[in-house]
N, C-alpha and C positions, 0 to 999 in steps of 0.2 A: 469669477463667482463671488468674491468678497465684496464689490461694489454693488452686487444685485442682492446679496442677502444680507450685508450690514445695514441698510435703511430699515429694513422690515425688523430686525432685532431692536432697532432704537425705537421703533414704533410700538412694538410688543411690550418691551421694558417701560417706555415711557407711560404707555396706556395703562399698564398694570399700576404704577405708581399712581398714576393720575386717578384712577378710581379708589384706590386706599386712601388717597387724601381727600378726595370729595366726599368720602363716605365717613371720614375723621373729622370734617369740620364741625364744630361745636354747634348744637341746634340751637344754641342761644344767640348766637353770631348772626346778624343782619348778613345775607348771602351776598348783597352788593358791597358791604365792606370787605368781606372777604375777598370777591372778585378784584376790588380795587388793589389790596396788597398782591394778590397773585399778578394781576398785569404791570404793576409797579416794579415786581420781582422779575418778571419776563423783560420788561423793558430795558431794564439794568442789564440782565444778561445778554440781550441782543446787540446792546450798544458796545459792550464788552467783546463779544464773539465778531462784530462788524470790525472792530479794532484790528482782530488777529486774521480777518479773513483778506483773500487776495483780491480786493476790490480794485476796479480799473479807474473807478470814479471816486470823487469825495464823498463823503456822507451825505451833505445836502445837495449835491449834483445828483446823486443815485435815485433821489426821489423822482425826478423827471421821467423815468421809465416805467412808474407805476401807472396802473389803471384803475378802474374801479372796483376790480376784483380784490384787491388788498382792503379796502373799505367795507365790502360786503363781507370778507372773511372774518373781519374784526365782529361785525354784528353777528355773525353765524356762530363764532366761537364762544361770545357772551352767552347766547340763547343754549348753545350746547351745554356749557358749563353750569348755567343755572338751571337747567332741565335736570341734570344729573343730581345736582345737590338738593334739588327739591325731591326727585324720585326717592334719593336715600331717605330723605326726611319723612316722605310718605309710607316708607315701610319696605320698599323693595331691598332683596337681598343683593349684596355686591355680586354674587355668583348667578344671579338671575337677571337682573335690571339691564345690565350691560349687554349680557347675551339676547335677550329680546330686542333690545333696541338696535343692535348690530344685524340682526338677522333682517328686521324690517328694513333697515337700511340698505341691505344688499339687495333684498328684494325690489326695493325702489331704483337702485343704480343699476340694475341689469337694463330695464327699458331706457332710461336716461342714455345709457352707454351706446345702446343701439340707436336711438334716434337723434342724438346731439353729437355723438362721437364716431358714429359709422362702425362701432365694435360688431364683431361676428354673433351669431345666434345660432346655437346648434343643440342637439340633442343632449349633450354635457349641461348645458345652462339650463334647459328644462328640466331635467332630472334634479340638478342642484336646486333649482327653486322649488321643486315638488318637496324634496327633501327639508328644505327650509320651513315650508308651511307645516309639514307633517311634525317637524321638531317643535315649531312653536305650539302646536296642539298639546304634545307631550309636555312640554315645559310648563304649561299654563293650565292643565288638569289638576284639580284638586283631589 
């Protein structure tokens, strides 16, 4: 149970702190300067964490197992973080911006899961998607 729940707790706590930090970045700061420091910090932490991991290969040798997805993920992360910084600067509330983005994301990932990963699709997913759409309408109603 712990190995099932613990990663979700890490995601939730990290994501909460992520949004607090993204909203707290000075509006005077260049978003790409901020992202540079963010990734430099991340790189340092990753190198330290790698040192303590149970790697069966050396650091340089471990790069041979990577594929295109690692580079694409880097591009996606920059877009994600830049998007949130700019959304908060545009005036999105921290309580609403992430919620709207994640509901839209969930709606997009259902058909992707079905088409690309052969995940199931049933009444629960249909109802869940309908509630998401209704929720978006209520959230954005002025």
